[in-house]
C-alpha positions in Angstrom: -38.8 28.0 3.3 -37.8 25.4 0.7 -37.6 21.8 1.8 -34.1 20.4 1.9 -33.3 17.0 0.5 -31.8 14.5 2.9 -29.8 12.9 0.0 -26.6 14.8 -0.8 -26.4 15.8 -4.5 -23.3 14.4 -6.2 -20.8 17.2 -7.1 -17.9 17.7 -9.4 -15.1 20.2 -9.0 -14.0 22.8 -11.6 -10.5 22.4 -12.9 -10.0 26.1 -13.2 -11.6 27.9 -10.2 -12.3 24.9 -7.9 -16.0 25.7 -7.6 -18.3 22.7 -6.9 -21.0 22.0 -9.5 -23.8 19.4 -9.6 -23.3 16.4 -11.9 -24.7 16.7 -15.4 -22.6 19.6 -16.5 -19.5 19.5 -18.5 -18.2 23.0 -17.9 -18.2 25.3 -14.9 -20.9 27.9 -14.7 -18.5 30.3 -13.0 -15.5 30.3 -15.3 -16.3 27.9 -18.2 -13.4 25.5 -17.5 -14.0 21.7 -17.7 -15.3 19.9 -14.6 -13.2 17.1 -12.9 -15.2 14.1 -11.8 -14.0 11.5 -9.2 -12.4 8.4 -10.8 -13.9 6.0 -8.3 -16.3 5.6 -5.4 -15.4 3.8 -2.1 -18.3 2.4 -0.1 -18.3 3.9 3.5 -19.7 0.6 4.8 -17.7 -2.2 3.2 -14.7 -0.4 1.6 -15.4 -1.7 -1.8 -14.0 0.6 -4.6 -15.9 0.9 -7.8 -14.6 2.5 -11.0 -18.0 2.3 -12.8 -19.0 5.8 -13.8 -22.6 5.2 -12.9 -21.6 4.0 -9.4 -19.4 7.0 -8.9 -22.1 9.5 -10.0 -24.9 7.7 -7.9 -22.5 6.8 -5.0 -23.8 3.2 -5.3 -22.1 0.1 -3.9 -22.5 -3.0 -6.0 -21.4 -5.2 -3.1 -23.8 -3.8 -0.6 -26.5 -3.1 -3.2 -27.4 0.3 -1.8 -26.7 4.0 -2.2 -24.3 5.7 0.2 -26.5 8.8 0.4 -29.7 6.9 1.2 -31.0 8.2 4.5 -32.5 4.8 5.2 -29.1 3.2 5.0 -27.8 2.0 8.3 -24.5 0.2 8.9 -25.0 -3.6 9.1 -28.7 -3.6 7.9 -29.8 -5.5 4.9 -31.3 -3.8 1.9 
């Protein structure tokens, strides 16, 4: 059995068929249509909204200085 990662892989959605694809691709593997990436990321802890593409892809909060998908992240703890 393959080990599962605790960190969620960032995903994009296909504009044509709606299939989710991992980041790093430009076109859908299913239908070939362009992928749609989120325009911003909102931190689940502090509510800060970032429009930086790197923050969106990595789900990183520049105010909290941590990744939203980090399993070590706990509300209210310092980095």
